[in-house]
Each structure stands twice: as structure tokens, then as C-alpha cells.
C-alpha positions as a Python dict, from the first residue, in 0.01 Angstrom:
ca = {
    (1, 'M'): (0, 0, 0),
    (2, 'T'): (123, 326, -74),
    (3, 'V'): (194, 590, 217),
    (4, 'A'): (-118, 791, 342),
    (5, 'E'): (-146, 1004, 644),
    (6, 'D'): (-439, 895, 893),
    (7, 'G'): (-461, 1177, 1138),
    (8, 'D'): (-822, 1206, 1263),
    (9, 'V'): (-979, 1043, 978),
    (10, 'V'): (-868, 681, 890),
    (11, 'I'): (-952, 542, 545),
    (12, 'Q'): (-947, 183, 569),
    (13, 'A'): (-826, -53, 273),
    (14, 'K'): (-1116, -154, 47),
    (15, 'A'): (-1181, -367, -270),
    (16, 'N'): (-1000, -213, -576),
    (17, 'D'): (-839, 33, -346),
    (18, 'P'): (-582, 241, -562),
    (19, 'R'): (-336, 259, -255),
    (20, 'V'): (-284, -114, -265),
    (21, 'T'): (11, -194, -496),
    (22, 'P'): (-6, -530, -693),
    (23, 'V'): (254, -679, -457),
    (24, 'G'): (64, -553, -157),
    (25, 'R'): (-258, -721, -303),
    (26, 'Y'): (-72, -1055, -327),
    (27, 'L'): (85, -1030, 7),
    (28, 'R'): (-241, -917, 186),
    (29, 'R'): (-442, -1180, 10),
    (30, 'W'): (-235, -1477, 148),
    (31, 'N'): (-193, -1299, 486),
    (32, 'L'): (192, -1248, 427),
    (33, 'D'): (177, -893, 500),
    (34, 'E'): (152, -1001, 872),
    (35, 'L'): (488, -1179, 890),
    (36, 'P'): (690, -851, 986),
    (37, 'Q'): (471, -849, 1314),
    (38, 'L'): (659, -1123, 1437),
    (39, 'I'): (923, -873, 1530),
    (40, 'N'): (670, -710, 1754),
    (41, 'V'): (589, -1051, 1882),
    (42, 'I'): (953, -1149, 1963),
    (43, 'R'): (984, -816, 2128),
    (44, 'G'): (685, -875, 2362),
    (45, 'D'): (481, -593, 2212),
    (46, 'M'): (219, -826, 2057),
    (47, 'S'): (99, -1175, 2078),
    (48, 'L'): (57, -1452, 1792),
    (49, 'I'): (-316, -1458, 1888),
    (50, 'G'): (-551, -1165, 2021),
    (51, 'P'): (-785, -889, 1920),
    (52, 'R'): (-615, -723, 1617),
    (53, 'P'): (-500, -371, 1688),
    (54, 'H'): (-689, -75, 1544),
    (55, 'A'): (-610, 278, 1452),
    (56, 'L'): (-616, 505, 1763),
    (57, 'T'): (-879, 708, 1593),
    (58, 'H'): (-1103, 423, 1572),
    (59, 'D'): (-1036, 303, 1934),
    (60, 'R'): (-1132, 652, 2054),
    (61, 'E'): (-1447, 662, 1842),
    (62, 'Y'): (-1552, 307, 1922),
    (63, 'E'): (-1486, 336, 2307),
    (64, 'R'): (-1753, 617, 2303),
    (65, 'R'): (-2029, 433, 2090),
    (66, 'I'): (-1985, 61, 2195),
    (67, 'A'): (-2009, -78, 2550),
    (68, 'F'): (-1720, -275, 2653),
    (69, 'Y'): (-1517, -191, 2343),
    (70, 'A'): (-1212, -100, 2583),
    (71, 'R'): (-1219, -434, 2729),
    (72, 'R'): (-1040, -581, 2419),
    (73, 'H'): (-717, -382, 2549),
    (74, 'N'): (-704, -605, 2848),
    (75, 'I'): (-457, -820, 2670),
    (76, 'K'): (-191, -775, 2395),
    (77, 'P'): (-311, -747, 2047),
    (78, 'G'): (-247, -1019, 1804),
    (79, 'I'): (-125, -1095, 1459),
    (80, 'T'): (-463, -1308, 1417),
    (81, 'G'): (-768, -1363, 1628),
    (82, 'W'): (-1089, -1528, 1656),
    (83, 'A'): (-1273, -1260, 1478),
    (84, 'Q'): (-1033, -1274, 1176),
    (85, 'V'): (-1046, -1648, 1129),
    (86, 'N'): (-1431, -1623, 1134),
    (87, 'G'): (-1458, -1368, 844),
    (88, 'F'): (-1429, -1036, 1055),
    (89, 'R'): (-1135, -868, 919),
    (90, 'G'): (-1118, -560, 692),
    (91, 'I'): (-1313, -272, 662),
    (92, 'T'): (-1517, -166, 945),
    (93, 'D'): (-1734, 105, 783),
    (94, 'T'): (-2040, 25, 995),
    (95, 'E'): (-2104, 5, 1354),
    (96, 'D'): (-2243, -348, 1334),
    (97, 'K'): (-1914, -479, 1167),
    (98, 'M'): (-1719, -334, 1456),
    (99, 'R'): (-1979, -489, 1704),
    (100, 'A'): (-1921, -822, 1543),
    (101, 'R'): (-1542, -795, 1550),
    (102, 'L'): (-1571, -705, 1929),
    (103, 'D'): (-1819, -995, 2008),
    (104, 'H'): (-1555, -1232, 1868),
    (105, 'D'): (-1271, -1060, 2041),
    (106, 'L'): (-1468, -1070, 2393),
    (107, 'Y'): (-1538, -1430, 2341),
    (108, 'Y'): (-1167, -1508, 2283),
    (109, 'L'): (-1084, -1310, 2628),
    (110, 'D'): (-1354, -1519, 2790),
    (111, 'N'): (-1252, -1845, 2656),
    (112, 'W'): (-876, -1825, 2605),
    (113, 'S'): (-673, -2148, 2639),
    (114, 'I'): (-379, -2321, 2473),
    (115, 'P'): (-573, -2530, 2272),
    (116, 'F'): (-794, -2271, 2152),
    (117, 'D'): (-496, -2067, 2051),
    (118, 'L'): (-371, -2362, 1829),
    (119, 'Y'): (-710, -2402, 1685),
    (120, 'I'): (-701, -2029, 1571),
    (121, 'L'): (-366, -2082, 1439),
    (122, 'A'): (-452, -2373, 1232),
    (123, 'L'): (-766, -2189, 1089),
    (124, 'T'): (-540, -1880, 1003),
    (125, 'A'): (-358, -2106, 761),
    (126, 'L'): (-638, -2339, 643),
    (127, 'S'): (-982, -2176, 675),
    (128, 'P'): (-1118, -1974, 386),
    (129, 'K'): (-1288, -1746, 617),
    (130, 'S'): (-968, -1614, 737),
    (131, 'F'): (-877, -1491, 398),
    (132, 'R'): (-1242, -1328, 336),
    (133, 'N'): (-1218, -925, 310),
    (134, 'A'): (-846, -919, 268),
    (135, 'H'): (-799, -588, 64),
}
């Protein structure tokens, strides 16, 4: 993706987004764009599994609009998560989409276990749903 300034307005990537380069489209489609985040996992800033981080502007907006939104920050963000493997990735242009993502994030927090993490890792690599909405 080409460089874009976010500021107070975040424009999320969407289908046929002109900012996405051909190489970026391929990397995103196959989740390869997430691999550099392994450095953040090794440093201890992220986890392999957990709620995906959002832009700070989105965090501020949705903390005001959706009850319990901030609870997703009780654990480290992850490279992949329960919401992503269930198809809730990509643009969150409606409150309903963000609520669905949040519901999955909170389910993960309430039901965390090592077997659940291993299941999510397997789904990340194998489930067609985890590749949905990859723009």
C-alpha cells in the first residue's frame, strides 16, 4: 500500500483501493503482510493471537459508541484472532461490523486457552473465512 497520512480520519483499505500496490494485493490476499509483525511478537509488544489492533482514531470513536469496546485492550493485540478467522477482518465502515468483530474479540478473551490458540492458528492458515475481506 502506498503511504497515506491518517490523522483524525482513517480511510481503511477496501476492494479495488488505488493505494494498494500489485505486490501488496498479493501479500494481503495470502496474509503474508502480517509476517513483519513477528518482530513485535518477539519484542513482546504483540501476541500471535489476540484482538487485532485498530487505528487510535477508531479506538477513540468506538470506545464512545460501543459498550465494553475498551475491554479488548485487556490483553496484547495479536497478529490473528478469533474475529479474523471467522471472516471479520477488513473495513469496519458500519457500527454493526465493528460490533461483530468486538463480539468475537470478547468471546476470545472469555474463552482463552492454549488449545483455542492452536485452533485459531490452524484456521488462520487453512480456513477460507480467514482470507475473506483481505483488501
